[in-house]
C-alpha positions as CSV (number, residue, x, y, z in Angstrom):
1,M,2.2,25.5,-0.6
2,T,0.0,21.9,-1.5
3,D,-3.6,21.7,-0.8
4,Q,-3.7,18.4,-0.1
5,W,-2.4,15.4,2.6
6,P,0.7,13.5,2.9
7,R,0.0,10.2,0.5
8,Y,0.3,6.8,2.7
9,E,1.1,3.7,0.7
10,V,-0.8,0.8,2.4
11,F,0.3,-3.0,2.8
12,K,-2.3,-5.7,3.7
13,Q,-1.8,-9.0,5.2
14,D,-4.2,-11.3,4.6
15,R,-3.1,-14.5,6.4
16,L,-0.9,-14.6,9.3
17,D,1.7,-16.6,7.2
18,G,1.1,-14.4,4.3
19,P,3.2,-11.5,2.8
20,F,2.2,-8.1,3.2
21,R,1.3,-6.4,-0.2
22,N,1.1,-3.1,-1.8
23,V,-2.7,-2.4,-2.5
24,G,-3.1,1.1,-3.1
25,S,-2.7,4.4,-1.1
26,V,-4.6,7.0,1.0
27,H,-4.2,10.4,1.9
28,A,-4.1,11.7,5.6
29,P,-2.8,14.3,8.0
30,D,-1.2,11.8,10.0
31,A,-0.1,8.1,10.0
32,E,-2.8,7.4,12.8
33,L,-5.8,8.5,10.6
34,A,-4.1,6.7,7.4
35,L,-4.2,3.5,9.0
36,A,-7.6,4.3,10.1
37,N,-8.7,5.2,6.4
38,A,-6.6,2.1,4.9
39,R,-9.0,0.0,6.9
40,D,-12.0,1.4,5.8
41,V,-11.0,1.3,2.3
42,F,-8.7,-1.7,2.2
43,A,-10.1,-4.1,4.7
44,R,-14.1,-3.8,4.4
45,R,-15.0,-7.1,2.4
46,P,-11.5,-9.1,1.8
47,A,-9.7,-10.7,4.4
48,C,-7.2,-9.1,6.2
49,V,-5.0,-9.6,9.7
50,A,-2.8,-6.7,9.7
51,L,-2.4,-3.3,7.9
52,W,1.2,-1.0,7.2
53,V,1.0,2.4,6.2
54,V,4.3,4.0,5.1
55,P,4.9,7.6,4.1
56,D,5.1,7.9,0.4
57,A,8.2,10.6,1.0
58,A,10.0,7.9,2.8
59,I,10.2,5.4,0.0
60,L,12.9,5.0,-2.8
61,R,11.7,3.0,-5.8
62,R,13.5,1.6,-8.6
63,T,12.8,-0.4,-11.6
64,A,15.4,-3.5,-12.8
65,E,16.3,-1.1,-15.8
66,E,17.2,2.3,-13.6
67,L,18.8,-0.1,-10.8
68,G,21.3,-1.3,-14.2
69,E,21.9,2.3,-15.0
70,A,22.9,3.5,-11.2
71,Q,26.2,5.2,-11.0
72,G,28.3,6.3,-8.2
73,D,28.7,5.6,-4.4
74,P,25.5,4.7,-2.7
75,R,26.7,4.6,0.9
76,G,25.8,8.6,1.3
77,E,25.9,9.8,5.0
78,E,28.3,8.4,7.7
79,G,27.3,6.6,10.8
80,E,25.5,3.6,12.0
81,P,23.3,1.5,9.6
82,V,19.6,1.4,10.3
83,A,17.2,-0.9,9.0
84,Y,15.3,-0.3,5.9
85,A,12.2,-2.7,5.0
86,V,12.5,-4.3,1.2
87,F,9.5,-4.7,-1.4
88,S,9.6,-5.9,-4.5
89,K,7.5,-7.1,-7.4
90,Q,8.7,-10.3,-8.8
91,S,6.2,-11.3,-11.6
92,Q,3.3,-9.4,-13.4
93,R,0.6,-12.2,-12.5
94,Q,-1.1,-10.1,-9.6
95,S,-2.0,-7.0,-11.7
96,M,-3.8,-5.6,-8.0
97,T,-0.2,-6.0,-5.9
98,Y,2.2,-3.9,-7.0
99,V,4.9,-4.5,-4.5
100,D,5.6,-7.5,-1.6
101,Y,7.3,-6.9,1.7
102,V,10.4,-9.2,1.1
103,G,12.3,-8.8,4.2
104,E,14.9,-5.9,5.8
105,V,18.5,-5.0,5.1
106,A,20.7,-2.4,7.3
107,A,21.9,0.1,5.4
108,R,23.4,3.9,6.1
109,S,21.1,5.4,3.2
110,R,18.1,4.4,1.0
111,E,20.2,3.8,-1.8
112,E,22.6,1.3,0.0
113,A,19.8,-0.5,1.2
114,L,18.0,-0.8,-2.1
115,L,21.3,-1.8,-3.8
116,T,22.0,-4.3,-1.5
117,A,18.6,-5.9,-1.1
118,A,18.9,-5.9,-5.0
119,A,22.4,-7.8,-5.1
120,A,21.0,-10.5,-1.9
121,D,18.4,-11.0,-4.6
122,A,20.2,-11.2,-7.8
123,D,19.2,-14.9,-8.9
124,T,15.0,-13.6,-8.4
125,A,13.7,-11.9,-11.3
126,S,12.6,-8.4,-9.3
127,N,11.0,-5.9,-11.4
128,V,10.8,-3.3,-9.2
129,W,12.5,-2.5,-6.0
130,W,11.2,-0.3,-3.3
131,V,13.1,0.6,0.3
132,C,12.0,2.7,3.0
133,P,13.2,2.9,6.9
134,A,11.8,0.3,9.0
135,V,11.0,2.7,11.6
136,S,8.4,4.7,9.2
137,I,6.1,2.2,8.7
138,F,3.0,2.6,10.9
139,R,1.7,-0.7,12.0
140,S,-1.9,-2.0,13.1
141,D,-1.7,-3.4,16.4
142,P,-2.7,-6.9,17.2
143,D,-5.3,-5.7,19.4
144,D,-6.9,-4.3,15.9
145,L,-7.7,-7.9,14.3
146,P,-11.5,-7.7,15.0
147,G,-11.7,-4.2,13.4
148,L,-10.1,-5.5,10.5
149,K,-12.1,-8.6,9.9
150,A,-14.4,-8.6,6.8
151,A,-17.8,-7.2,7.1
152,T,-19.5,-10.2,6.0
153,G,-22.6,-9.7,8.1
154,K,-23.4,-6.4,6.1
155,L,-25.2,-7.4,2.6
156,F,-23.7,-6.0,-0.3
157,R,-26.7,-4.3,-2.7
158,M,-26.5,-3.0,-6.1
159,P,-27.4,0.6,-6.9
160,N,-31.0,-0.8,-8.5
161,Q,-32.1,-2.5,-5.0
162,Y,-32.4,1.1,-3.5
163,H,-35.9,2.1,-4.0
164,T,-34.8,5.8,-5.1
165,V,-33.3,4.9,-8.1
166,F,-36.5,3.5,-9.0
167,T,-38.4,6.8,-7.7
168,M,-35.7,9.3,-9.4
169,Q,-36.2,7.4,-12.6
170,K,-40.1,7.9,-12.4
171,I,-40.0,12.1,-11.5
172,R,-37.6,12.0,-14.9
173,R,-39.7,10.3,-16.9
174,G,-42.6,12.1,-15.6
175,E,-40.6,15.5,-16.2
176,E,-39.7,14.2,-19.5
177,G,-43.5,13.5,-20.9
178,D,-44.7,16.8,-19.5
179,E,-42.7,18.9,-22.0
């Protein structure tokens, strides 16, 4: 038994023509609340036009080294292929971004999707690959765009701009002087 809500990975799109990038994670009881939490945490100040959240348990992650060591038959289940979203990290330049969305592949299992995506992009030096069923992505609605805009009208304040900080300092100094 666990006492924590499930974790959701958050992907943010800064511009309509830009990629979805992993920006972190949130805990929530369901995908709808995860999306609301993601908006509050990751879209308050910076630019944002869309958000995705994906249950952490739905994501299969592998490094380039782990892919090189993979053995066995990745096909797994029999049946019709389904769409898998593919994410990869292709450089170490942007430390705040772990993986970017790079497209979709059709496969019968997460392992097959991962190997298919890596083989299709073999000429790119990707360091990390993530795949998840495309149906597991909970997407923000285009009507949500006004709610995703940065809160530019609200000024950011440093803690020393609040009078309570100075008041507490005076109280502490007064207590120290009485001893």
